[in-house]
C-alpha positions in Angstrom: -0.1 0.0 -0.1 1.0 3.3 -0.7 1.2 6.4 1.9 1.6 6.6 5.5 -1.1 6.5 8.4 0.3 9.4 10.3 1.0 13.0 9.0 2.1 16.0 11.0 2.4 19.6 9.6 4.0 22.2 12.2 3.5 25.3 10.1 0.0 26.4 10.2 -0.5 30.2 9.8 -3.8 31.2 8.1 -3.1 34.5 6.4 -6.0 37.2 6.3 -7.5 37.8 3.1 -7.0 40.9 0.7 -9.1 42.3 -1.9 -6.9 40.9 -4.4 -5.9 37.4 -3.1 -8.4 34.7 -1.4 -5.5 33.9 0.8 -5.8 30.4 2.5 -4.9 27.1 3.5 -5.6 23.4 2.3 -5.0 20.5 3.8 -5.1 17.6 0.8 -5.6 13.9 1.5 -5.0 11.5 -1.3 -6.2 7.7 -0.9 -4.3 5.7 -3.7 -5.6 2.1 -2.3 -8.1 0.1 -2.7 -9.8 0.5 0.5 -11.5 3.6 2.0 -9.9 5.8 4.7 -11.0 7.0 7.7 -8.9 10.0 8.7 -8.9 11.9 11.8 -7.6 15.4 12.1 -6.3 17.3 15.3 -5.4 21.0 15.2 -2.8 22.0 18.0 -2.4 25.6 19.1 0.5 27.5 21.1 -2.1 29.1 23.6 -5.1 26.9 23.8 -6.5 23.4 23.9 -6.2 21.3 20.6 -9.5 20.6 18.7 -9.8 17.1 18.1 -11.5 14.5 16.5 -12.4 15.9 12.9 -13.4 12.8 11.0 -13.2 12.3 7.4 -13.9 9.3 4.9 -11.5 9.3 1.8 -12.9 6.8 -0.6 -10.6 4.3 -2.6 -8.5 5.8 -5.2 -9.9 9.5 -4.6 -8.5 12.5 -2.9 -10.3 14.8 -0.4 -9.3 18.6 0.0 -10.3 20.7 3.2 -10.0 24.7 3.0 -8.6 25.6 6.5 -10.7 28.9 6.1 -14.1 27.1 5.8 -15.5 26.3 8.9 -18.1 24.0 7.1 -14.9 21.7 6.6 -13.9 21.9 10.1 -17.2 21.0 11.7 -18.1 24.5 12.3 -14.7 25.3 14.2 -13.0 28.7 12.7 -9.3 29.0 12.9 -8.4 32.0 14.0 -6.4 34.5 11.0 -2.7 35.3 11.9 -2.8 32.1 14.8 -0.1 29.6 14.6 -1.1 25.9 14.8 0.0 22.6 13.9 -2.2 19.8 12.4 -1.7 16.2 12.9 -3.5 13.3 10.3 -4.4 9.6 11.3 -5.6 7.3 9.1 -6.7 3.8 9.3 -5.1 2.9 5.9 -2.2 4.4 4.4 -3.0 7.7 2.5 -0.8 10.8 1.1 -1.0 14.1 2.6 -0.2 17.8 1.4 -0.8 21.0 3.2 -0.3 24.2 1.4 -0.8 27.8 1.7 -1.9 30.8 -0.8 -0.2 33.6 0.7 0.0 37.4 0.5 0.7 40.0 -0.7 3.5 38.3 -3.3 0.5 35.9 -4.5 2.7 32.8 -3.8 1.7 29.5 -3.1 3.7 26.8 -1.2 3.4 23.6 0.2 4.5 22.4 3.7 6.5 19.3 3.8 5.0 17.1 6.4 6.6 14.5 8.5 5.2 11.2 8.4 5.5 8.0 10.3 
């Protein structure tokens, strides 16, 4: 099976939107395997308790994208802008994860490299 069951991204920092750019972060899951993945996400902060138990299903051979600025993707939780946070992903089958940010003012998109185990 391709992928890993645990992924961590230490560099979350949801940027503020501007009139020119829809600044945001995205967490993407890719399940290249033949069985659906049950994924649990937790968000960890410097100055508050973690948000745990955000559960998703990624069908076999499909992907799922979460916009970190869309509270409907986080079961009603809103990540505060300009706040550092980290993301932990645990899956029951191996998956591939990616975390990216569209930032301002330079309109750059970059990908955070995750730790996987």
